[in-house]
C-alpha positions as CSV (number, residue, x, y, z in Angstrom):
1,M,129.0,123.8,109.9
2,R,126.9,125.9,107.8
3,V,125.2,123.8,105.2
4,L,122.5,124.2,102.7
5,A,119.9,121.3,102.4
6,G,117.1,120.7,99.7
7,D,114.3,118.3,99.3
8,L,113.4,118.4,95.5
9,G,110.3,116.5,94.9
10,G,108.3,116.7,91.5
11,T,106.2,119.7,92.5
12,K,108.1,121.7,95.0
13,T,111.6,122.1,96.3
14,L,112.3,123.1,100.1
15,L,115.7,124.9,100.9
16,Q,117.2,125.2,104.3
17,I,120.3,126.9,105.6
18,A,121.1,125.5,108.8
19,D,124.2,125.6,111.4
20,I,124.5,122.3,112.6
21,D,127.0,121.1,115.3
22,G,126.6,117.4,116.6
23,R,123.1,117.2,117.9
24,D,122.6,121.2,117.8
25,Y,120.5,122.0,114.9
26,Q,119.6,125.6,114.2
27,V,117.6,126.9,111.0
28,L,118.5,130.0,109.7
29,H,116.5,130.6,106.7
30,E,114.1,128.3,104.8
31,Q,111.7,128.7,101.6
32,R,109.4,126.6,99.6
33,L,109.7,127.1,95.7
34,E,107.6,125.7,93.2
35,N,109.2,123.8,90.5
36,R,107.0,125.0,87.8
37,H,108.4,128.3,87.7
38,Y,111.9,126.9,86.8
39,S,113.6,125.1,83.9
40,E,116.4,123.6,86.1
41,L,117.7,123.3,89.4
42,L,120.4,125.8,89.4
43,P,118.3,129.1,89.2
44,L,115.8,127.7,91.6
45,I,118.7,127.7,94.3
46,Q,120.4,130.9,93.1
47,D,117.1,132.9,93.7
48,F,116.8,131.1,97.1
49,L,120.5,132.1,98.2
50,H,120.0,135.7,96.6
51,A,116.8,136.1,99.0
52,S,118.7,134.8,102.0
53,P,120.7,137.2,104.7
54,V,122.7,134.0,106.0
55,A,123.9,132.7,102.5
56,S,127.7,133.2,103.2
57,G,130.1,130.7,104.6
58,I,128.0,127.4,103.4
59,E,130.7,124.5,103.7
60,H,128.5,121.4,102.1
61,A,125.2,121.1,100.3
62,C,122.9,118.1,99.9
63,I,120.1,117.9,97.7
64,A,117.7,115.1,98.4
65,V,116.0,114.2,94.9
66,A,113.1,112.1,94.0
67,G,114.9,110.0,91.4
68,P,117.7,107.8,91.3
69,I,121.0,108.8,92.0
70,S,124.2,107.6,89.6
71,T,127.7,108.0,91.1
72,T,130.7,107.7,89.1
73,A,134.4,108.2,89.1
74,T,133.6,111.8,87.6
75,G,130.8,112.7,90.2
76,Q,127.2,112.4,91.0
77,Y,124.3,112.5,88.6
78,A,120.3,112.4,89.0
79,K,117.4,112.6,86.8
80,V,114.3,113.5,88.6
81,T,111.3,111.3,87.9
82,N,108.7,113.5,87.7
83,L,110.2,116.5,86.1
84,P,112.6,117.0,83.1
85,W,115.6,117.8,85.3
86,H,119.0,116.6,85.2
87,I,121.4,117.4,87.9
88,D,125.3,117.2,87.8
89,A,126.5,117.6,91.2
90,Q,129.9,118.9,90.4
91,P,129.0,121.9,87.8
92,L,126.2,122.8,90.3
93,A,128.5,123.0,93.3
94,A,130.8,125.3,91.0
95,A,128.0,127.6,90.0
96,L,126.9,128.0,93.6
97,N,130.4,128.7,94.7
98,I,130.0,125.8,97.6
99,P,133.1,123.7,98.3
100,R,131.0,120.1,98.4
101,L,127.7,119.4,97.2
102,S,126.4,115.7,97.4
103,L,123.0,114.3,96.0
104,I,120.6,111.5,97.7
105,N,117.8,110.0,96.9
106,D,114.6,111.9,98.7
107,F,113.7,108.6,100.7
108,Q,117.0,108.4,101.9
109,A,116.9,111.8,103.4
110,V,113.5,110.9,104.9
111,G,115.5,108.0,106.6
112,Y,118.1,110.2,107.9
113,G,115.3,112.6,109.1
114,I,113.6,110.2,111.2
115,E,116.2,110.5,114.1
116,A,115.6,114.2,114.2
117,L,111.9,113.9,114.9
118,A,109.9,114.6,117.7
119,A,107.1,112.6,119.3
120,D,104.3,114.9,118.2
121,D,105.7,114.6,114.5
122,I,104.6,110.8,114.4
123,A,101.3,109.1,114.5
124,V,101.3,105.5,115.7
125,L,99.2,103.2,113.5
126,Q,100.3,100.0,115.4
127,T,102.6,99.7,118.4
128,G,103.8,96.2,117.8
129,Q,106.7,94.5,119.4
130,P,109.6,96.7,118.1
131,Q,113.0,95.2,118.2
132,P,116.0,97.3,119.0
133,H,118.3,97.9,115.7
134,A,116.0,95.6,113.9
135,P,115.3,96.9,109.8
136,R,113.1,99.8,109.2
137,M,111.0,100.3,105.8
138,I,109.9,103.7,104.5
139,I,106.8,104.1,102.1
140,G,105.4,107.5,101.0
141,A,103.1,108.5,98.6
142,G,103.2,112.2,97.3
143,T,103.6,113.1,93.6
144,G,105.1,109.7,93.3
145,L,105.8,106.7,95.5
146,G,109.1,106.4,97.8
147,V,110.4,103.4,99.1
148,G,113.5,103.0,101.4
149,Q,115.0,100.6,103.7
150,M,116.9,101.5,106.9
151,I,119.6,98.9,108.6
152,W,121.7,99.2,111.6
153,L,125.1,99.9,110.7
154,D,128.3,101.0,112.7
155,E,125.9,102.2,115.7
156,R,123.4,104.1,113.7
157,Y,120.7,103.4,111.2
158,E,121.8,103.8,107.4
159,V,119.5,104.1,104.9
160,I,119.4,101.9,101.5
161,P,118.1,104.1,98.7
162,S,115.4,102.4,96.5
163,E,113.1,102.7,93.3
164,G,110.9,100.2,94.6
165,G,107.6,102.6,94.1
166,H,108.1,101.6,90.4
167,A,107.5,97.8,91.2
168,D,104.5,96.2,89.5
169,F,101.0,97.2,91.1
170,A,99.5,93.8,92.6
171,P,95.8,94.0,92.7
172,V,94.2,91.7,95.4
173,D,90.6,91.8,94.6
174,E,88.1,91.9,91.8
175,P,87.8,96.0,91.8
176,Q,91.5,96.3,91.9
177,I,91.9,93.6,88.9
178,G,89.4,96.1,87.0
179,L,91.6,98.8,88.1
180,L,94.8,97.4,86.8
181,R,92.7,96.5,83.3
182,Y,91.8,100.3,83.0
183,M,95.4,101.2,84.0
184,R,96.8,98.8,81.1
185,R,94.8,101.0,78.6
186,H,96.8,104.0,79.6
187,Y,100.0,102.5,80.5
188,A,102.5,99.7,79.0
189,H,103.8,99.1,82.8
190,V,101.7,99.8,85.7
191,S,103.7,100.3,88.8
192,C,102.5,101.0,92.3
193,D,103.7,104.7,91.6
194,R,101.0,104.8,89.0
195,I,98.3,104.2,91.8
196,L,100.0,105.1,94.9
197,S,100.5,109.1,94.4
198,G,98.3,112.0,93.6
199,P,97.7,111.3,89.9
200,G,97.2,107.9,90.9
201,L,94.1,108.8,93.0
202,A,93.0,110.9,90.1
203,H,93.3,107.7,88.1
204,I,91.3,105.5,90.7
205,Y,88.5,108.3,90.8
206,S,88.1,108.2,86.6
207,F,88.4,104.2,86.9
208,L,85.3,104.3,89.3
209,H,83.5,106.9,87.5
210,E,83.9,104.9,84.2
211,T,82.9,101.5,86.0
212,A,79.8,103.2,87.4
213,G,78.6,105.0,84.2
214,A,78.6,108.0,86.2
215,S,78.0,111.7,84.5
216,P,81.3,112.8,82.7
217,A,80.3,116.5,83.8
218,E,81.3,115.5,87.4
219,L,84.6,113.9,86.4
220,E,85.4,116.9,84.2
221,K,84.8,119.2,87.1
222,I,87.2,117.3,89.4
223,M,89.9,117.1,86.7
224,R,89.7,121.0,86.2
225,H,91.2,121.5,89.5
226,A,94.9,122.4,90.0
227,D,95.2,119.6,92.1
228,P,92.7,116.8,91.0
229,A,93.5,114.5,94.2
230,A,93.1,117.1,96.8
231,A,89.8,118.0,95.3
232,I,88.9,114.2,95.3
233,S,89.8,114.3,99.0
234,A,87.9,117.5,99.9
235,S,84.9,115.7,98.3
236,A,85.4,112.7,100.1
237,D,85.3,114.4,103.5
238,T,82.4,116.4,102.7
239,G,80.4,113.7,101.4
240,D,79.1,115.4,98.4
241,D,80.6,112.6,95.8
242,P,80.1,109.0,97.0
243,L,82.8,108.2,94.2
244,A,85.2,110.1,95.5
245,R,84.7,108.6,98.8
246,A,85.2,105.0,97.2
247,A,88.1,106.1,95.2
248,L,89.8,107.5,98.7
249,D,89.1,104.1,100.5
250,M,90.5,101.9,97.5
251,F,93.6,104.3,97.5
252,V,94.0,103.8,101.3
253,S,93.6,99.8,101.0
254,I,95.9,99.7,98.2
255,Y,98.5,101.8,100.2
256,G,98.1,99.6,103.2
257,A,98.5,96.3,101.3
258,Q,101.8,97.7,99.8
259,A,103.3,98.7,102.9
260,G,102.7,95.2,104.2
261,N,104.3,93.9,101.3
262,L,107.5,95.9,101.8
263,A,107.2,95.2,105.5
264,L,108.0,91.6,104.6
265,I,110.8,92.1,102.5
266,N,113.2,93.2,105.4
267,L,111.1,92.1,108.6
268,A,110.7,95.7,109.7
269,F,110.6,95.1,113.4
270,G,112.3,98.4,113.6
271,G,109.2,100.2,112.3
272,V,107.5,101.0,109.1
273,Y,107.2,104.6,108.6
274,V,104.6,105.8,106.2
275,A,106.1,109.4,104.9
276,G,105.1,111.3,101.7
277,G,102.7,114.5,101.6
278,I,99.5,112.7,101.2
279,A,99.4,110.5,104.6
280,P,99.2,113.3,106.6
281,K,96.4,115.1,104.4
282,I,94.1,112.0,104.7
283,L,95.2,110.8,108.4
284,S,91.6,110.4,109.5
285,H,91.1,107.7,106.6
286,I,94.5,106.1,107.0
287,T,93.5,105.5,110.8
288,S,90.1,104.5,109.8
289,G,91.0,100.9,109.9
290,A,91.4,99.9,106.1
291,F,94.9,100.8,106.1
292,M,96.0,98.3,108.9
293,R,93.6,95.8,107.8
294,E,95.3,95.4,104.4
295,F,98.7,96.0,105.7
296,A,98.3,92.6,107.7
297,N,96.2,90.8,105.1
298,K,99.0,88.4,104.5
299,G,97.6,85.1,105.1
300,R,100.1,82.9,106.6
301,M,102.1,85.7,107.5
302,S,99.4,88.1,109.3
303,A,100.5,87.5,112.6
304,L,104.2,88.1,112.1
305,L,103.0,91.5,110.6
306,G,101.1,92.3,113.6
307,G,104.3,92.4,115.6
308,M,105.7,95.3,113.5
309,P,105.3,99.0,114.7
310,V,103.6,101.2,112.0
311,Y,103.9,105.1,112.2
312,V,102.9,108.0,110.0
313,I,105.0,110.7,109.6
314,T,103.2,114.0,109.8
315,N,105.9,116.5,109.8
316,P,106.4,117.6,105.8
317,K,110.0,118.7,106.4
318,V,111.5,115.2,107.4
319,G,113.2,115.2,104.1
320,L,115.0,118.5,104.6
321,M,115.8,117.6,107.8
322,G,117.6,114.5,106.7
323,A,119.1,116.3,103.9
324,A,120.7,118.9,106.4
325,L,122.0,116.1,108.6
326,A,123.4,114.2,105.7
327,A,125.2,117.5,104.7
328,A,126.9,117.9,108.1
329,R,128.0,114.1,108.1
330,L,128.7,113.3,104.7
């Protein structure tokens, strides 16, 4: 079956045309497109198809969307969380002349894509004592924070989509309480998504600058970058800016704590998978100890969390792979 797969995030969209026959998965054409160049999804996909020499014969499309999916008697609809885009699956399929088009949550796609990963697509943070067919949990920071659960159903893992990234941020120490107070000056609701994301890292850095009474010039220099989070990470790595390192350390600690919170929800002895675009870029910081220390810092439940396998997904195309596999079987 020839399928069109898409992974639509807040910043970019990955698109792929693939032929899938059971476990045989052949990528025919693939491209990354920047969302800022488009006002909606349709022209973005049209540009991709017009540039592809293998666009004919597509039987089914599946687009993974960073946002909630609504399914009604009349079709599927989505609002992208970090873009002003509304998607209606039925007219989109008609405009693209594709017989079937499905929308799924982006972390639902990540869950489906896990089965297609190779050993070198995963970094092990904790081996734990994995239990066959036990629940799995997915968390991933990027432009926003994604969350998904996986349960064993009908001889395979099924993914439960979620908007758990928008749950309340729960600080665990005095500096994080200060961060919460700082964020409440800017947002009526301070979610984990506001902290555990690219923009969230920039918020942490701004908070630490204000707390330290540091020069505004350094803050302005960082914030002028097209990607302030990347600039903060780079400064943390070079050691040029101690506040950048402190911001990244706080980010990693909060990330690990929230991963542990989620792991307790479904007793994820099938594995906790850290996905998203940020973790692979800061993998040396993720593996330095603070992430797993805060993951297990749950009082009476610490020993329980020590038995759960924890992984970082390093393949940036896992969601795209999952969307392609979903297109072939939905």
